[in-house]
KOLSEZA-898444 format. One record per residue: x, y, z of N, C-alpha, C in turn; residue in three letters. Coordinates in Angstrom, 2 decimals. Last residue first. Example, Ala and Ser with C-alpha at 12.3 -4.5 7.8 and 13.67 -1.06 7.14 Angstrom:
KOLSEZA-898444
+---------+---------+---------+---------+---------+---------+---------+---------+---------+--------+
|   neast |  nnorth |     nup |  caeast | canorth |    caup |   ceast |  cnorth |     cup | residu |
+---------+---------+---------+---------+---------+---------+---------+---------+---------+--------+
|   12.85 |   -2.25 |    7.08 |   13.67 |   -1.06 |    7.14 |   12.90 |    0.03 |    7.87 |    SER |
|   13.19 |   -5.69 |    7.80 |   12.30 |   -4.50 |    7.80 |   13.20 |   -3.30 |    7.80 |    ALA |
+---------+---------+---------+---------+---------+---------+---------+---------+---------+--------+
This chain:
KOLSEZA-898444
+---------+---------+---------+---------+---------+---------+---------+---------+---------+--------+
|   neast |  nnorth |     nup |  caeast | canorth |    caup |   ceast |  cnorth |     cup | residu |
+---------+---------+---------+---------+---------+---------+---------+---------+---------+--------+
|   80.50 |   31.02 |  -49.12 |   80.59 |   32.40 |  -48.66 |   81.16 |   33.20 |  -49.27 |    UNK |
|   77.29 |   29.80 |  -51.00 |   78.73 |   30.23 |  -51.13 |   78.94 |   31.34 |  -49.88 |    UNK |
|   75.00 |   28.33 |  -49.43 |   75.14 |   29.69 |  -50.03 |   76.26 |   29.34 |  -49.61 |    UNK |
|   73.51 |   26.15 |  -48.28 |   74.09 |   25.41 |  -49.64 |   74.74 |   26.95 |  -49.78 |    UNK |
|   72.09 |   27.59 |  -45.81 |   73.20 |   26.64 |  -45.11 |   74.42 |   26.52 |  -46.65 |    UNK |
|   69.61 |   28.40 |  -47.30 |   70.61 |   29.01 |  -46.79 |   71.87 |   28.96 |  -46.71 |    UNK |
|   68.86 |   26.21 |  -50.64 |   68.97 |   26.18 |  -48.52 |   70.05 |   27.76 |  -48.61 |    UNK |
|   67.45 |   27.39 |  -53.03 |   68.50 |   26.62 |  -52.46 |   69.03 |   26.95 |  -51.21 |    UNK |
|   65.86 |   28.91 |  -54.25 |   65.12 |   28.02 |  -53.59 |   65.75 |   27.36 |  -53.05 |    UNK |
|   66.95 |   30.62 |  -56.36 |   66.30 |   31.46 |  -55.65 |   65.87 |   30.87 |  -54.42 |    UNK |
|   67.06 |   28.28 |  -58.69 |   68.25 |   29.03 |  -57.43 |   68.50 |   30.00 |  -56.69 |    UNK |
|   63.99 |   26.18 |  -58.47 |   64.50 |   27.49 |  -59.22 |   65.93 |   28.11 |  -58.03 |    UNK |
|   62.96 |   23.34 |  -57.72 |   63.80 |   24.43 |  -58.39 |   64.30 |   25.00 |  -59.00 |    UNK |
|   60.27 |   23.86 |  -56.05 |   60.05 |   24.54 |  -57.27 |   61.39 |   24.61 |  -58.06 |    UNK |
|   60.20 |   21.10 |  -55.26 |   58.79 |   21.51 |  -55.49 |   59.19 |   22.28 |  -56.24 |    UNK |
|   62.74 |   21.26 |  -53.93 |   62.36 |   20.34 |  -55.03 |   61.14 |   20.18 |  -55.60 |    UNK |
|   63.36 |   23.44 |  -52.75 |   63.64 |   23.67 |  -53.60 |   63.88 |   22.24 |  -54.62 |    UNK |
|   61.13 |   23.18 |  -50.30 |   60.96 |   24.65 |  -52.07 |   61.19 |   23.99 |  -53.08 |    UNK |
|   63.07 |   21.31 |  -49.08 |   61.48 |   20.91 |  -49.25 |   60.98 |   21.78 |  -51.09 |    UNK |
|   65.25 |   22.89 |  -48.45 |   65.43 |   21.83 |  -48.92 |   63.54 |   21.35 |  -49.86 |    UNK |
|   63.89 |   24.24 |  -46.60 |   64.26 |   25.55 |  -47.74 |   64.23 |   24.05 |  -48.88 |    UNK |
|   62.58 |   22.83 |  -44.32 |   61.63 |   23.31 |  -45.32 |   61.88 |   23.74 |  -46.51 |    UNK |
|   65.24 |   21.68 |  -43.36 |   64.69 |   20.98 |  -44.06 |   63.41 |   21.77 |  -44.89 |    UNK |
|   65.58 |   24.61 |  -43.03 |   66.53 |   24.40 |  -44.17 |   66.12 |   22.81 |  -44.06 |    UNK |
|   64.22 |   24.82 |  -40.83 |   64.20 |   25.93 |  -42.01 |   64.93 |   25.81 |  -42.59 |    UNK |
|   64.82 |   22.64 |  -38.71 |   63.56 |   22.47 |  -39.83 |   63.70 |   23.36 |  -40.58 |    UNK |
|   67.84 |   23.65 |  -37.83 |   67.23 |   22.39 |  -38.99 |   65.37 |   22.59 |  -39.16 |    UNK |
|   67.00 |   25.78 |  -37.01 |   67.79 |   25.92 |  -38.10 |   67.69 |   24.70 |  -39.00 |    UNK |
|   65.97 |   24.77 |  -35.28 |   64.75 |   26.02 |  -35.27 |   65.63 |   25.85 |  -36.67 |    UNK |
|   66.89 |   23.36 |  -33.32 |   66.47 |   22.28 |  -34.16 |   65.50 |   23.35 |  -34.85 |    UNK |
|   69.83 |   25.00 |  -32.92 |   70.01 |   24.41 |  -34.12 |   68.74 |   23.58 |  -34.45 |    UNK |
|   68.23 |   26.58 |  -30.27 |   68.59 |   27.44 |  -31.47 |   68.98 |   25.88 |  -33.01 |    UNK |
|   66.70 |   24.78 |  -29.67 |   66.43 |   26.04 |  -29.20 |   67.41 |   25.82 |  -30.14 |    UNK |
|   67.83 |   20.68 |  -30.02 |   66.57 |   21.34 |  -28.97 |   67.38 |   23.46 |  -29.05 |    UNK |
|   66.18 |   17.96 |  -31.54 |   67.12 |   19.03 |  -31.73 |   66.13 |   19.99 |  -30.68 |    UNK |
|   63.81 |   16.13 |  -32.38 |   65.05 |   16.04 |  -31.82 |   66.37 |   16.80 |  -31.11 |    UNK |
|   63.76 |   17.10 |  -35.14 |   62.66 |   17.02 |  -33.89 |   63.46 |   16.77 |  -32.29 |    UNK |
|   65.80 |   15.79 |  -36.85 |   65.71 |   18.13 |  -36.61 |   64.71 |   17.54 |  -34.45 |    UNK |
|   64.23 |   13.71 |  -37.26 |   66.35 |   13.90 |  -36.40 |   66.33 |   15.51 |  -35.37 |    UNK |
|   62.14 |   14.45 |  -37.67 |   62.43 |   12.97 |  -37.03 |   64.00 |   13.07 |  -36.24 |    UNK |
|   63.27 |   15.23 |  -40.34 |   62.98 |   15.97 |  -39.44 |   62.68 |   15.28 |  -38.35 |    UNK |
|   65.26 |   13.17 |  -41.76 |   65.88 |   14.14 |  -41.48 |   65.39 |   15.58 |  -40.72 |    UNK |
|   63.18 |   11.84 |  -42.39 |   64.09 |   11.63 |  -41.58 |   64.54 |   12.02 |  -41.23 |    UNK |
|   61.57 |   13.58 |  -44.21 |   60.78 |   13.15 |  -43.43 |   62.03 |   12.54 |  -42.74 |    UNK |
|   63.69 |   13.75 |  -46.09 |   63.43 |   15.37 |  -45.67 |   62.37 |   14.48 |  -44.26 |    UNK |
|   64.13 |   10.95 |  -46.94 |   64.89 |   11.57 |  -46.22 |   65.07 |   12.56 |  -45.59 |    UNK |
|   61.14 |   11.17 |  -48.06 |   61.56 |    9.80 |  -47.85 |   62.41 |    9.64 |  -46.67 |    UNK |
|   61.38 |   12.07 |  -51.13 |   60.68 |   12.84 |  -49.35 |   60.86 |   11.76 |  -48.98 |    UNK |
|   63.71 |   10.88 |  -52.45 |   64.21 |   12.40 |  -50.91 |   62.74 |   12.41 |  -50.34 |    UNK |
|   62.09 |    8.79 |  -52.54 |   62.89 |    9.03 |  -51.72 |   63.74 |   10.27 |  -51.29 |    UNK |
|   60.43 |    9.83 |  -54.30 |   59.82 |    8.92 |  -53.38 |   60.81 |    9.31 |  -52.06 |    UNK |
|   62.10 |   10.79 |  -56.73 |   61.03 |   12.09 |  -55.58 |   60.44 |   11.34 |  -54.25 |    UNK |
|   62.85 |    8.98 |  -57.48 |   63.78 |    8.66 |  -56.64 |   62.51 |   10.84 |  -56.44 |    UNK |
|   60.88 |    6.93 |  -58.35 |   61.31 |    6.33 |  -57.22 |   62.29 |    7.58 |  -56.42 |    UNK |
|   59.71 |    9.03 |  -60.01 |   59.31 |    8.72 |  -58.92 |   59.87 |    8.16 |  -57.70 |    UNK |
|   62.15 |   11.23 |  -61.64 |   61.56 |    9.85 |  -61.77 |   60.79 |    9.71 |  -60.16 |    UNK |
|   61.05 |   14.50 |  -62.39 |   61.72 |   13.15 |  -61.50 |   60.86 |   12.04 |  -62.01 |    UNK |
|   59.44 |   16.06 |  -63.88 |   59.83 |   15.28 |  -64.13 |   61.01 |   14.48 |  -63.84 |    UNK |
|   58.85 |   18.25 |  -61.79 |   57.84 |   17.51 |  -62.42 |   58.79 |   15.75 |  -62.66 |    UNK |
|   60.55 |   19.52 |  -61.49 |   59.45 |   19.15 |  -60.60 |   59.61 |   17.45 |  -61.31 |    UNK |
|   62.68 |   19.74 |  -64.01 |   62.09 |   20.96 |  -63.46 |   61.50 |   19.58 |  -62.43 |    UNK |
|   65.57 |   20.40 |  -64.56 |   64.41 |   19.61 |  -65.59 |   63.69 |   20.06 |  -63.80 |    UNK |
|   68.69 |   20.94 |  -65.32 |   67.01 |   22.06 |  -65.65 |   66.50 |   21.60 |  -65.91 |    UNK |
|   70.09 |   18.01 |  -64.72 |   70.88 |   19.72 |  -64.65 |   69.15 |   19.95 |  -65.04 |    UNK |
|   69.43 |   15.92 |  -62.43 |   68.41 |   16.28 |  -62.61 |   68.40 |   17.83 |  -63.61 |    UNK |
|   71.31 |   14.58 |  -61.46 |   71.20 |   13.73 |  -62.01 |   69.82 |   14.47 |  -62.68 |    UNK |
|   72.89 |   16.69 |  -59.80 |   73.60 |   16.37 |  -60.70 |   73.19 |   14.87 |  -61.48 |    UNK |
|   70.28 |   18.49 |  -58.33 |   70.76 |   18.55 |  -59.63 |   72.27 |   17.96 |  -60.37 |    UNK |
|   70.67 |   16.36 |  -56.26 |   68.81 |   16.34 |  -57.61 |   69.71 |   17.38 |  -58.64 |    UNK |
|   72.92 |   16.05 |  -55.46 |   72.31 |   14.76 |  -55.93 |   71.35 |   15.01 |  -57.24 |    UNK |
|   72.96 |   18.40 |  -53.83 |   73.54 |   17.86 |  -54.36 |   72.81 |   17.44 |  -55.83 |    UNK |
|   70.19 |   18.02 |  -51.73 |   70.41 |   19.26 |  -53.03 |   71.35 |   19.49 |  -54.49 |    UNK |
|   71.68 |   15.93 |  -50.81 |   70.07 |   15.61 |  -51.56 |   69.72 |   17.07 |  -52.36 |    UNK |
+---------+---------+---------+---------+---------+---------+---------+---------+---------+--------+
């Protein structure tokens, strides 16, 4: 999701998202949250934290809020 946002909205702030795209991103995050809720233990915690980080990235769109699972190693 982060890659598709960056490819389509290079340097744009969240308020510049097309409404259909923003709704699609929110729908994907809702589905991801439902799937994450079915996980257990550490997997669930990591998944829910990552989803929250993606939500924050969509809202703020700055490089400091890129989800930690996507940081280069």
